[in-house]
N, C-alpha and C positions, 0 to 999 in steps of 0.2 A: 397273584390275585391280591390287589392292594386295597380294594373296597368291598368287603363281604356284605355290606348292607345295600348294595346297588340291586335294584329289582325286588321282586317278591321274596319274602323271607319264610315261605312255607317249609322249606327244607330244614329250618331250625326248630320247627314245632314237634312236639312229642305225641300229638294226637294222631288218629288214623281214621279211615272211613269204614270201619267195621259196622258202625251204626247205619250207614247208607246201604251196606250189603243186606242187613236185616230188613230195612224198609223196602228195598226193591223186591225182596222175596214175598212180600205181602201182596197178593193178587186180588184182594177184595175190592169191590167196586166203590169208588169215591162217592160220598153222599153229602148232602147238606149237613152242616154241624157248626159248632162254635169256632169262630176265628178270632184269635187274639191279635190286637194291634198294640205294640209297645213303642213308646216314643223315647228316643235317645238324644234329643236336642238337635238344633239346627234343622237339617232336612232328613235326619236318619230315623227310619222306622224298621222294626222287626215284626214281620207278619208271620203268624204260625197257623198252619192248617189244622183241620179237625184230627188228622192222623199224626200231628206233631212235627210236620216238616216246616222249617223256618227259612225265611229269606230276610236278610238285612239289606235295605236299600239306602244308598248315599251316606255311608259313614264319612266323617269329616276329619280334617287335619289342619295344621297351620301351613301357610304358604312355604314351599321348600326353600325359597330365597332367604327366609327368616328376617326379611326387612320389616315386616309388620306381622304381628300375631293377632289372629282373631280370637283364639281360644287360649285359656290358661295352660292347657296341655293338649297334646294330640288325643285322638279318640282312644278310649281304653280298649285294649285287646279283648275281643268279645267272640264267643262261640256262636256259630250259626251254621245251618246246613248249606245255604246258598248266599252268596254275596253279589250284589248288583249295584251298578252306578249309572246314573242318567247322563252324565257328561263329565268332561275332563277339566273340572275346576276343583281347586284344593278343598273347598268346603263340601264336596260331594264324592270324591274319588279315592278315599283312603281304604281301598280294598286290602291293602297289605296289613291293616290293623285288625283283620278278621281271621279268626281260626275257623275257616270255612272249608267244606268239601268241594264246592263248586264256585267258581267266580265268573260272573257275566258282566263284562265291562262294556257299557254302551250297547246293550242287547238290541239287535234288529232281527225280528223274526220270533219264533216260538220255541220255548224250552219247557218240557213237561217232565216232572218227576213225581211219582206217587199221586197224591190228590192235589197237587199244585201245578199250575201252568203260569208261566210268565210270558207275556206278549209284548214285544218291543216295537215301537213305531219310530222310524227315523224322521226327525223334524229339526227345528232350529231353536236356539236359545232366545229368550226375550232380549231385544236391543233397544226398545223404546224407553229411554230414561227420562222422559219429559216430566214425570211426576216425582222422580227421586230427589234426594237432598243434593246430589251432585250429578252432573252429566257424565256418566262413565263412558259413554260412546265417544265424547269429545276428548276425554282424558286418554283413552287408548290411542286415538289418532294423533294427538299432540305429542305424547311422550314416548310412544312405542311405534308410531308410524303405521299402525294397523287399523284397517277399517273392519269393524266387526259385523256390519250388516250383511245379511244373506243377499245373494246366493254365494258370494265369493269370500265368505268369512273363513278364518283359520279354523282348524279342527276343534279347538277348545270352545268355539261358539256354535258347534253342532250340538244336537241334543236328541235324546231318545225318551219318549213317553213310555212308561212301563205300566202295564195292566197286570195285576195279580188276580188269577181266577182260582178260587178255592171255596169250599163250603157253600156252593151255590151262589157265591157273591163275586162281584167284579169291582176291584179296588184300583183306581188309577193314582199313581205317584206322578204328579205333574212336574216335579223337580223345578227347574227354572225355564220351562218351555215357554215359547211365545204364546200370548193370549189368543191369537187369531190364526191358528194353523189353517192350511187350505181345507176346503170342504171334504176332500177325499180322506184327510186325516180324521176329521170329526166322524165321518161315516165309518171308518175302520175301527174307531174306538168303541162304537156300539153302546150298549146300555152300561151305565156306570152307577153303582150303588153307593160307593164311598169315594170321595175325592180328597186327596191330600194336596193342599194348595198353599203356595207361598204368600204369606201375609205379614207385614209389619208396618208400624206407624210411619216409618221413614219412606215407605213405598219403594224399597230398595230394588226388588226384582221387577215389580210392576205396580202401576197405580191401582187404587181401589176400584175405579171404573172398569179396569181390565179384568180384575178378579171377578167382579160382578158379571162381566160378559161370559166368563168361563162357567160360572155357576148357573147362569140362565140358559146357557147352551147345553150343558150336561144334565142339569136338573137332578143331581144325585139325592139320595135319601139323607146322606150325612156329608158334611164338609169338615175336614180337620185341618186347621192352620199349621204351618211350619215355617222355618227360615226366619225366626224372630229372636230378639234379644232375651237371654236368660242371664241374670246378673252374676251368677257364680259359675257359669260355663263360658260365656263369651265376654271378651273385653270391650270396653267402650269404643276403642279405635276401630272396631268392626263397622261402626256407624249404624248398626241395626238398632231398632227400637222394639218395644213390646207390641204384641198383636192385640192386647186387651182392649184398647180404645175401639178398634174395629169390631172385635167380638161383641162389645157392649152395644153396638148399633143393630145387631141382628135380632130378629123376632123370636126365634127358637134357639136357645143356648143351653148346653149342659157343660158346666165347668167341672172337669173331672178331678176327683180327689187323689189320684195317683197317676203313675206313668203308663198304666196298662188298662185296656178296655176290651172286653169280649163282646163280639157281635155275632148274631145269627140273622140270616136273611128274613126269617119269619118275624123277627122282632123289630126290624127297621123298615119293613115295607110301607108302613103307614106314615113314615116321616117324610117331610118335604123340605129339603135343603136345611136341615137342622145343623147347627154348628156345635161340635164337640171339641172342647179346648183343654189341652193338657197343661197349659200354663207353664210354670217353672219346674214341673215334675219331669224327671228323666229316669230311665230304667237301668241306671248303674249307680254305684255307691259314690256319690259326689265327694263326700268327705275324704275317702281313701284316695280317689283320683286326684283331688286337689292337693292333698298333703304329699302324696308319693310321686305325683307326676306320671301316673300310668292309669 
């Protein structure tokens, strides 16, 4: 065995799932209650249910080739009950950086534990780069000989929309999904209360008009941007830019004072496409991570 770091590294962790044994013994009926959304930079969010069950979606890392680094370091090893990834791109799939009891890589179908359900819908990554700073579709074809457009795209350009159902709330993590999925996907998504959408001023994943199309289609109570530049987490060579210019164009905006926000469905029902923006706040100790590389 020459490379012990190949594959998942759970076997090296000292934690165990005694906590999950305790939670699964609780047979009380799930009810509406406070749901915490914590932002970890890039597209990573940890959502915690009223009973305390947590899911981390889309933890990030640097590209394994190490030819170009987006982040100053890889995602800090972080505890969560469930880890999930929307697609197989390095800035979304660092499940090995989670101290998690359950891993759901590109979930298609339904997973339920305690008062949390994750619903995954198979779709495709956005490939319309017409608004981006560079045409990544052409770059892939020119230098890698790969056509990324559906339906014959390689696996890494497949995508799964993930809906988290908890506390009487439905939260969609859009990841990098295409902005115009087929009507049957929209129908299957159903009611969405909170939408986590990729937004940055370089229009890297999708153009602003495409983001607007999603918002007008879903009409969520709250929109939370992600996948944007944070000066002391991402490096400039990522080409990402801030989401703040877009945020400043919106009618209803709350610029959050920290990396966590608690939501209750009764408190957001009156909101109509309000934007809640975490800015440069992330829910880990940036100074320690930056200094120690972990």
